[in-house]
VOFI-607756 format. One line per field, with one value per atom (N, C-alpha, C, O): residue number from 1; chain; residue in one letter; y, x, z. Coordinates in nm, 3 decimals. Each point is the difference from the previous one (the first is absolute). Layout:
BEGIN
resi	c(NUM/...)
chain	c(A/...)
resn	c(a/...)
py	c(Y/...)
px	c(X/...)
pz	c(Z/...)
//
This chain:
BEGIN
resi	c(1/1/1/1/2/2/2/2/3/3/3/3/4/4/4/4/5/5/5/5/6/6/6/6/7/7/7/7/8/8/8/8/9/9/9/9/10/10/10/10/11/11/11/11/12/12/12/12/13/13/13/13/14/14/14/14/15/15/15/15/16/16/16/16/17/17/17/17/18/18/18/18/19/19/19/19/20/20/20/20/21/21/21/21/22/22/22/22/23/23/23/23/24/24/24/24/25/25/25/25/26/26/26/26/27/27/27/27/28/28/28/28/29/29/29/29/30/30/30/30/31/31/31/31/32/32/32/32/33/33/33/33/34/34/34/34/35/35/35/35/36/36/36/36/37/37/37/37/38/38/38/38/39/39/39/39/40/40/40/40/41/41/41/41/42/42/42/42/43/43/43/43/44/44/44/44/45/45/45/45/46/46/46/46/47/47/47/47/48/48/48/48/49/49/49/49/50/50/50/50/51/51/51/51/52/52/52/52/53/53/53/53/54/54/54/54/55/55/55/55/56/56/56/56/57/57/57/57/58/58/58/58/59/59/59/59/60/60/60/60/61/61/61/61/62/62/62/62/63/63/63/63/64/64/64/64/65/65/65/65/66/66/66/66/67/67/67/67/68/68/68/68/69/69/69/69/70/70/70/70/71/71/71/71/72/72/72/72/73/73/73/73/74/74/74/74/75/75/75/75/76/76/76/76/77/77/77/77/78/78/78/78/79/79/79/79/80/80/80/80/81/81/81/81/82/82/82/82/83/83/83/83/84/84/84/84/85/85/85/85/86/86/86/86/87/87/87/87/88/88/88/88/89/89/89/89/90/90/90/90/91/91/91/91/92/92/92/92/93/93/93/93/94/94/94/94/95/95/95/95/96/96/96/96/97/97/97/97/98/98/98/98/99/99/99/99/100/100/100/100/101/101/101/101/102/102/102/102/103/103/103/103/104/104/104/104/105/105/105/105/106/106/106/106/107/107/107/107/108/108/108/108/109/109/109/109/110/110/110/110/111/111/111/111/112/112/112/112/113/113/113/113/114/114/114/114/115/115/115/115/116/116/116/116/117/117/117/117/118/118/118/118/119/119/119/119/120/120/120/120/121/121/121/121/122/122/122/122/123/123/123/123/124/124/124/124/125/125/125/125/126/126/126/126/127/127/127/127/128/128/128/128/129/129/129/129/130/130/130/130)
chain	c(A/A/A/A/A/A/A/A/A/A/A/A/A/A/A/A/A/A/A/A/A/A/A/A/A/A/A/A/A/A/A/A/A/A/A/A/A/A/A/A/A/A/A/A/A/A/A/A/A/A/A/A/A/A/A/A/A/A/A/A/A/A/A/A/A/A/A/A/A/A/A/A/A/A/A/A/A/A/A/A/A/A/A/A/A/A/A/A/A/A/A/A/A/A/A/A/A/A/A/A/A/A/A/A/A/A/A/A/A/A/A/A/A/A/A/A/A/A/A/A/A/A/A/A/A/A/A/A/A/A/A/A/A/A/A/A/A/A/A/A/A/A/A/A/A/A/A/A/A/A/A/A/A/A/A/A/A/A/A/A/A/A/A/A/A/A/A/A/A/A/A/A/A/A/A/A/A/A/A/A/A/A/A/A/A/A/A/A/A/A/A/A/A/A/A/A/A/A/A/A/A/A/A/A/A/A/A/A/A/A/A/A/A/A/A/A/A/A/A/A/A/A/A/A/A/A/A/A/A/A/A/A/A/A/A/A/A/A/A/A/A/A/A/A/A/A/A/A/A/A/A/A/A/A/A/A/A/A/A/A/A/A/A/A/A/A/A/A/A/A/A/A/A/A/A/A/A/A/A/A/A/A/A/A/A/A/A/A/A/A/A/A/A/A/A/A/A/A/A/A/A/A/A/A/A/A/A/A/A/A/A/A/A/A/A/A/A/A/A/A/A/A/A/A/A/A/A/A/A/A/A/A/A/A/A/A/A/A/A/A/A/A/A/A/A/A/A/A/A/A/A/A/A/A/A/A/A/A/A/A/A/A/A/A/A/A/A/A/A/A/A/A/A/A/A/A/A/A/A/A/A/A/A/A/A/A/A/A/A/A/A/A/A/A/A/A/A/A/A/A/A/A/A/A/A/A/A/A/A/A/A/A/A/A/A/A/A/A/A/A/A/A/A/A/A/A/A/A/A/A/A/A/A/A/A/A/A/A/A/A/A/A/A/A/A/A/A/A/A/A/A/A/A/A/A/A/A/A/A/A/A/A/A/A/A/A/A/A/A/A/A/A/A/A/A/A/A/A/A/A/A/A/A/A/A/A/A/A/A/A/A/A/A/A/A/A/A/A/A/A/A/A/A/A/A/A/A/A/A/A/A/A/A/A/A/A/A/A/A/A)
resn	c(m/m/m/m/i/i/i/i/n/n/n/n/n/n/n/n/m/m/m/m/i/i/i/i/d/d/d/d/n/n/n/n/q/q/q/q/l/l/l/l/q/q/q/q/i/i/i/i/v/v/v/v/n/n/n/n/f/f/f/f/e/e/e/e/q/q/q/q/a/a/a/a/k/k/k/k/r/r/r/r/l/l/l/l/k/k/k/k/e/e/e/e/l/l/l/l/c/c/c/c/f/f/f/f/n/n/n/n/w/w/w/w/g/g/g/g/t/t/t/t/r/r/r/r/k/k/k/k/y/y/y/y/y/y/y/y/g/g/g/g/y/y/y/y/g/g/g/g/g/g/g/g/e/e/e/e/l/l/l/l/i/i/i/i/e/e/e/e/y/y/y/y/d/d/d/d/d/d/d/d/q/q/q/q/q/q/q/q/n/n/n/n/p/p/p/p/l/l/l/l/s/s/s/s/l/l/l/l/c/c/c/c/q/q/q/q/n/n/n/n/s/s/s/s/t/t/t/t/r/r/r/r/a/a/a/a/d/d/d/d/g/g/g/g/y/y/y/y/s/s/s/s/a/a/a/a/p/p/p/p/s/s/s/s/i/i/i/i/a/a/a/a/l/l/l/l/a/a/a/a/l/l/l/l/k/k/k/k/w/w/w/w/f/f/f/f/r/r/r/r/d/d/d/d/s/s/s/s/l/l/l/l/k/k/k/k/r/r/r/r/k/k/k/k/f/f/f/f/g/g/g/g/i/i/i/i/n/n/n/n/l/l/l/l/e/e/e/e/y/y/y/y/c/c/c/c/e/e/e/e/d/d/d/d/f/f/f/f/n/n/n/n/e/e/e/e/q/q/q/q/k/k/k/k/y/y/y/y/v/v/v/v/f/f/f/f/y/y/y/y/t/t/t/t/d/d/d/d/s/s/s/s/i/i/i/i/a/a/a/a/e/e/e/e/n/n/n/n/k/k/k/k/s/s/s/s/s/s/s/s/h/h/h/h/f/f/f/f/f/f/f/f/d/d/d/d/v/v/v/v/y/y/y/y/e/e/e/e/t/t/t/t/a/a/a/a/e/e/e/e/n/n/n/n/e/e/e/e/l/l/l/l/l/l/l/l/n/n/n/n/e/e/e/e/l/l/l/l/l/l/l/l/s/s/s/s/s/s/s/s)
py	c(-0.569/-0.072/0.021/0.003/0.011/-0.021/-0.111/-0.066/0.018/-0.151/0.021/0.112/-0.208/-0.020/0.077/0.049/-0.014/0.092/-0.091/-0.059/0.065/-0.069/0.109/0.109/-0.140/0.119/0.045/-0.084/0.201/0.073/-0.018/0.004/-0.021/-0.032/0.108/0.021/0.029/0.090/-0.087/-0.112/0.170/-0.060/0.000/0.100/-0.236/-0.005/0.013/-0.041/0.093/0.022/-0.119/-0.111/0.133/-0.133/-0.039/0.081/-0.206/-0.009/0.079/0.025/0.041/0.083/0.130/0.070/-0.022/0.108/-0.028/0.079/-0.172/-0.036/0.000/0.041/-0.091/0.004/0.143/0.030/0.050/0.144/0.065/0.073/-0.100/0.065/-0.016/0.091/-0.230/-0.028/0.075/0.051/-0.040/0.069/0.132/0.050/0.015/0.147/-0.011/0.111/-0.170/-0.030/0.005/0.060/-0.111/-0.013/-0.096/-0.109/0.173/-0.085/0.007/-0.004/0.016/0.012/-0.115/-0.092/0.051/-0.127/-0.062/0.078/-0.184/-0.065/-0.142/-0.066/0.032/-0.138/-0.108/-0.117/0.149/-0.088/0.024/0.113/-0.198/0.008/-0.090/-0.096/0.132/-0.092/-0.059/0.071/-0.227/-0.089/0.038/0.057/-0.106/0.041/-0.058/0.058/-0.156/-0.071/0.081/-0.017/0.121/0.065/-0.030/0.072/-0.187/-0.044/0.114/0.054/-0.036/0.109/-0.110/-0.109/0.178/-0.076/0.081/0.108/-0.153/0.087/-0.025/-0.114/0.217/0.025/-0.079/0.037/-0.110/-0.067/-0.011/-0.083/0.138/-0.001/-0.074/0.060/-0.159/-0.097/0.051/-0.031/0.090/0.061/0.141/0.054/0.002/0.146/0.003/0.005/-0.008/0.006/0.119/0.012/0.097/0.120/0.075/0.118/-0.203/0.083/-0.006/-0.063/0.143/0.033/-0.038/0.014/-0.059/-0.023/0.121/0.075/-0.039/0.113/-0.041/-0.101/0.168/-0.044/0.005/-0.072/0.150/0.010/-0.141/-0.032/-0.053/-0.107/-0.131/-0.113/0.155/-0.116/-0.053/0.051/-0.129/-0.057/-0.079/-0.009/-0.054/-0.085/0.045/-0.080/0.221/0.030/0.140/0.072/-0.019/0.151/0.025/-0.067/0.163/0.038/0.034/0.040/-0.066/0.009/0.092/-0.059/0.206/0.068/0.041/0.001/0.032/0.042/0.108/0.067/-0.057/0.118/0.146/0.096/-0.101/0.133/0.026/0.113/-0.211/0.035/0.052/0.103/-0.191/0.026/0.157/0.070/-0.020/0.126/0.107/0.116/-0.157/0.072/0.017/0.109/-0.208/-0.008/0.105/0.084/-0.077/0.084/0.165/0.089/-0.070/0.128/0.029/0.114/-0.207/0.052/-0.030/0.079/-0.177/-0.016/0.094/0.085/-0.113/0.066/0.116/0.071/-0.010/0.137/0.008/0.110/-0.211/0.035/0.039/-0.043/0.125/0.061/-0.056/0.009/-0.072/-0.066/0.007/0.041/-0.095/-0.037/-0.050/-0.012/-0.030/-0.048/0.072/0.026/0.015/0.070/-0.057/-0.070/0.099/-0.034/0.110/0.090/-0.095/0.115/-0.029/-0.116/0.213/-0.012/-0.018/0.077/-0.158/-0.030/0.037/-0.068/0.164/0.028/-0.114/-0.045/-0.015/-0.108/-0.119/-0.041/-0.019/-0.081/0.043/-0.068/0.199/0.055/-0.037/-0.008/-0.025/-0.056/0.041/0.075/-0.119/0.014/-0.118/-0.114/0.139/-0.094/0.063/0.116/-0.221/0.014/0.056/-0.025/0.115/0.040/0.009/0.022/-0.040/0.011/0.089/-0.004/0.096/0.085/-0.018/-0.033/0.052/0.017/0.136/0.085/-0.061/0.118/0.007/0.110/-0.222/0.023/-0.004/0.042/-0.076/-0.005/0.078/-0.024/0.119/0.092/0.071/0.040/-0.025/0.082/-0.106/0.030/-0.141/-0.084/-0.133/-0.102/0.116/-0.117/-0.073/-0.106/0.164/-0.050/-0.139/-0.055/-0.028/-0.142/-0.075/-0.122/0.168/-0.073/-0.007/0.032/-0.081/0.019/-0.155/-0.085/0.051/-0.140/-0.013/0.095/-0.193/-0.008/-0.051/0.003/-0.053/-0.063/0.071/0.026/-0.003/0.082/-0.088/0.054/-0.179/-0.080/-0.025/-0.023/0.027/-0.004/0.104/-0.020/0.169/0.106/-0.006/0.043/-0.092/-0.001/-0.083/0.028/-0.155/-0.088/0.062/-0.007/0.073/0.068/0.113/0.010/0.071/0.109/-0.062/0.052/-0.167/-0.050/-0.030/0.026/-0.084/-0.058/0.127/-0.012/0.115/0.131/0.050/0.041/-0.044/0.038/-0.092/0.037/-0.146/-0.122/0.027/-0.024/0.075/0.009/0.149/0.013/0.079/0.139/0.014/0.106)
px	c(-0.436/-0.106/0.023/0.112/-0.227/0.013/-0.014/-0.096/0.182/-0.005/-0.008/-0.014/0.022/-0.004/-0.103/0.029/-0.159/-0.102/-0.133/-0.060/0.029/-0.111/-0.108/0.038/-0.178/-0.068/0.017/0.005/0.004/0.000/0.139/0.004/0.104/0.138/0.085/-0.035/0.125/0.107/0.078/0.043/-0.026/0.076/0.157/0.063/-0.008/0.122/0.089/-0.045/0.175/0.092/0.033/-0.008/0.049/0.041/0.141/0.076/-0.026/0.153/0.082/0.097/-0.111/0.085/-0.003/0.099/-0.187/-0.034/0.084/0.089/-0.117/0.058/0.154/0.070/-0.017/0.140/0.069/0.108/-0.194/0.053/-0.005/0.093/-0.206/-0.008/0.125/0.054/-0.018/0.139/0.114/0.083/-0.071/0.088/0.013/0.111/-0.225/-0.029/0.030/-0.017/0.042/0.034/-0.152/0.001/-0.126/-0.126/0.036/0.057/-0.102/0.054/-0.111/0.028/-0.165/-0.099/-0.059/0.020/-0.075/-0.031/-0.122/-0.095/0.077/-0.111/-0.044/0.072/-0.180/-0.066/0.033/-0.022/0.078/0.015/0.132/0.046/0.023/0.110/0.002/-0.077/0.166/0.019/0.123/0.092/-0.065/0.104/0.071/-0.055/0.203/0.070/-0.083/0.011/-0.089/-0.073/-0.107/-0.049/0.002/-0.126/-0.128/-0.099/0.119/-0.130/-0.025/0.089/-0.218/-0.037/-0.023/-0.058/0.128/-0.009/-0.037/0.056/-0.141/-0.032/0.094/0.042/-0.003/0.084/-0.022/-0.103/0.163/-0.029/0.103/0.085/-0.069/0.113/-0.066/-0.095/0.119/-0.084/0.080/-0.058/0.161/0.049/-0.054/0.007/-0.054/-0.020/-0.117/0.042/-0.179/-0.097/-0.045/-0.074/0.127/-0.055/0.107/-0.010/0.132/0.111/-0.054/-0.101/0.188/-0.056/0.153/0.111/-0.128/0.126/0.036/-0.087/0.230/0.060/0.105/0.064/-0.039/0.086/0.150/0.086/-0.053/0.129/0.042/0.117/-0.234/0.033/-0.031/0.027/-0.105/-0.051/0.121/-0.003/0.084/0.120/-0.080/0.053/-0.174/-0.032/-0.115/-0.083/0.079/-0.119/-0.019/0.091/-0.221/-0.043/-0.134/-0.104/0.129/-0.140/-0.088/0.038/-0.181/-0.095/-0.121/-0.091/0.100/-0.083/-0.117/0.005/-0.111/-0.119/0.057/0.099/-0.167/0.015/-0.009/0.074/-0.165/-0.058/0.147/0.049/0.003/0.107/0.123/0.061/-0.031/0.113/-0.007/0.101/-0.234/-0.022/0.019/0.036/-0.061/0.013/0.150/0.045/0.022/0.154/0.050/0.075/-0.108/0.053/-0.030/0.077/-0.193/-0.039/0.072/0.042/-0.032/0.046/0.167/0.072/-0.017/0.142/0.071/0.086/-0.133/0.083/-0.050/0.060/-0.172/-0.071/-0.034/0.028/-0.094/-0.045/-0.141/-0.077/0.048/-0.135/-0.081/0.036/-0.154/-0.091/-0.124/-0.026/-0.070/-0.155/-0.072/0.048/-0.168/-0.119/-0.102/-0.039/-0.015/-0.123/-0.113/0.028/-0.144/-0.107/-0.041/-0.065/0.104/-0.031/-0.090/-0.032/-0.008/-0.091/0.114/0.096/-0.109/0.053/-0.081/-0.098/0.130/-0.086/0.029/-0.097/0.211/0.025/-0.097/-0.058/0.040/-0.102/-0.161/-0.099/0.108/-0.146/-0.049/-0.121/0.238/-0.054/0.105/0.088/-0.088/0.073/0.107/-0.037/0.154/0.120/0.091/-0.003/0.083/0.096/0.097/0.007/0.092/0.129/0.091/-0.048/0.173/0.105/0.102/0.053/0.005/0.088/0.125/-0.028/0.154/0.121/0.066/-0.042/0.158/0.050/0.078/0.037/-0.012/0.066/-0.098/0.046/-0.149/-0.104/-0.128/-0.104/0.114/-0.123/-0.056/-0.117/0.193/-0.067/-0.052/-0.080/0.138/-0.042/-0.092/0.057/-0.173/-0.093/-0.074/-0.060/0.067/-0.123/0.028/-0.106/0.207/0.019/-0.034/-0.005/-0.023/-0.023/-0.132/-0.023/-0.064/-0.147/-0.040/0.027/-0.089/-0.033/-0.156/-0.049/-0.020/-0.129/-0.028/-0.111/0.231/-0.008/0.134/0.109/-0.148/0.087/0.108/0.111/-0.115/0.106/0.100/0.118/-0.165/0.078/0.094/0.118/-0.184/0.079/0.105/0.113/-0.144/0.089/0.122/0.114/-0.156/0.111/0.089/0.122/-0.184/0.082/0.090/0.119/-0.181/0.068/0.136/0.111/-0.134/0.120/0.094/0.119/-0.162/0.093/0.088/0.122/-0.170/0.041/0.102/0.110/-0.153/0.095/0.125/0.105/-0.132/0.118/0.113/0.120/-0.185/0.065/0.104/0.108/-0.175/0.059/0.121/0.063)
pz	c(-1.041/0.065/0.151/0.051/0.016/0.150/0.040/-0.039/0.119/0.084/0.139/0.050/0.007/0.164/0.050/0.110/-0.158/0.044/0.015/-0.089/0.237/0.031/0.042/0.043/-0.056/0.030/0.144/0.089/-0.067/0.118/0.071/0.123/-0.192/0.046/-0.100/-0.116/0.166/-0.085/-0.105/0.029/-0.156/-0.070/0.030/0.035/-0.056/0.037/-0.115/-0.107/0.110/-0.095/-0.070/0.052/-0.186/-0.062/0.016/0.056/-0.102/0.027/-0.042/0.071/-0.206/-0.063/0.065/-0.023/0.098/0.064/0.146/0.032/0.038/0.118/-0.010/0.093/-0.216/-0.032/-0.006/0.049/-0.118/-0.042/0.145/0.034/0.058/0.117/0.097/0.063/-0.062/0.083/-0.068/0.074/-0.200/-0.061/0.045/0.017/0.004/0.051/0.146/0.048/0.015/0.156/0.074/0.108/-0.148/0.055/0.123/-0.009/0.130/0.111/0.120/0.120/-0.177/0.076/0.064/-0.080/0.169/0.030/-0.071/-0.008/-0.039/-0.055/0.059/0.076/-0.113/0.033/-0.095/0.032/-0.159/-0.105/-0.057/0.016/-0.077/-0.091/-0.131/-0.013/-0.079/-0.094/0.011/0.040/-0.076/0.013/-0.138/-0.095/0.104/-0.144/-0.108/-0.108/0.111/-0.118/-0.045/-0.112/0.206/-0.049/0.089/0.008/0.055/0.094/0.125/0.066/-0.055/0.080/0.129/-0.008/0.145/0.103/0.131/0.020/0.060/0.113/0.102/0.020/0.052/0.076/0.156/0.056/0.000/0.120/0.091/-0.032/0.130/0.113/0.106/0.051/-0.013/0.093/0.135/0.104/-0.090/0.127/0.014/0.111/-0.202/0.026/-0.114/-0.115/0.133/-0.093/-0.047/-0.098/0.182/-0.046/-0.059/-0.034/0.020/-0.110/-0.137/-0.033/-0.057/-0.129/-0.089/0.052/-0.182/-0.069/-0.055/-0.046/0.045/-0.063/-0.089/0.027/-0.130/-0.115/0.061/-0.052/0.156/0.061/0.070/0.017/0.022/0.075/-0.071/0.041/-0.189/-0.065/-0.111/-0.112/0.134/-0.088/-0.094/-0.111/0.123/-0.105/-0.083/-0.043/0.020/-0.073/0.009/0.042/-0.083/0.008/0.086/-0.004/0.071/0.075/-0.114/-0.110/0.156/-0.109/0.080/0.058/-0.061/0.041/-0.072/-0.123/0.184/-0.091/-0.091/0.029/-0.134/-0.093/0.080/-0.022/0.106/0.071/0.096/0.004/0.058/0.099/-0.088/0.026/-0.140/-0.093/-0.042/-0.004/-0.026/-0.031/0.119/-0.026/0.147/0.100/0.035/0.037/-0.050/0.008/-0.085/0.050/-0.178/-0.094/0.032/-0.035/0.101/0.035/0.156/0.022/0.072/0.110/-0.005/0.062/-0.126/0.038/-0.124/0.023/-0.141/-0.144/-0.009/-0.080/0.144/-0.022/-0.128/-0.049/-0.048/-0.118/0.011/0.086/-0.173/-0.036/-0.108/-0.117/0.156/-0.101/0.058/0.113/-0.220/0.050/-0.082/-0.112/0.132/-0.125/0.031/0.113/-0.235/0.003/-0.091/-0.097/0.127/-0.100/-0.063/0.052/-0.178/-0.102/-0.114/-0.026/-0.040/-0.114/-0.123/-0.006/-0.067/-0.125/-0.123/-0.029/-0.040/-0.132/-0.081/-0.060/0.042/-0.109/0.004/-0.101/0.233/0.053/0.011/-0.025/0.069/0.021/0.120/0.024/0.082/0.140/0.092/-0.042/0.174/0.093/-0.003/-0.025/0.048/0.023/0.116/0.044/-0.007/0.089/-0.068/-0.120/0.183/-0.086/0.140/0.111/-0.140/0.075/-0.009/-0.112/0.199/-0.051/0.101/0.115/-0.147/0.081/-0.007/-0.079/0.171/-0.015/-0.133/-0.041/-0.026/-0.111/-0.119/-0.106/0.105/-0.123/0.031/-0.061/0.159/0.021/-0.118/-0.001/-0.090/-0.108/-0.124/-0.088/0.103/-0.109/0.068/0.037/-0.030/0.058/-0.119/0.019/-0.132/-0.091/-0.025/-0.030/0.030/-0.025/0.110/-0.019/0.145/0.106/0.068/0.116/-0.207/0.032/0.031/-0.085/0.204/0.036/0.045/0.062/-0.086/0.056/0.143/0.055/0.000/0.114/0.081/-0.052/0.195/0.068/0.030/-0.003/0.031/0.039/-0.104/0.026/-0.143/-0.117/-0.015/-0.029/0.055/0.001/0.107/-0.023/0.137/0.115/-0.034/0.037/-0.125/-0.037/-0.089/0.012/-0.108/-0.106/0.062/-0.029/0.111/0.050/0.079/-0.015/0.099/0.060/-0.100/0.019/-0.136/-0.108/-0.032/0.006/-0.036/-0.041/0.094/-0.037/0.166/0.092/0.033/0.053/-0.089/0.011/-0.122/0.008/-0.111/-0.134/-0.002/-0.058/0.133/-0.011/0.103/0.007)
//
């Protein structure tokens, strides 16, 4: 299920995804973070309002990037190859979004989605589990 998404805003990773990103050493700055109880908190540094939350300095939770930023981190920092395409699906007789990664490039058939953001979320889950 897609959560933390409001019209015209980027989807934020969920709590479990944020924990896994920290385990993988994600340390890019974000404007939000999850407390250890799972509550989503807007980062606010009164002394430096332009600063961003980072996992390396966040002792009380997990940075909460957008899914798009987390995917960019996988591409740029971990050099993973992946993508999302709109493809015709014969089983459904319509176009669907499908994702691929460097590890499942030949087996995409079970990864069809009606909504791009759902494909993006599931792609992140796949990358976090591989």
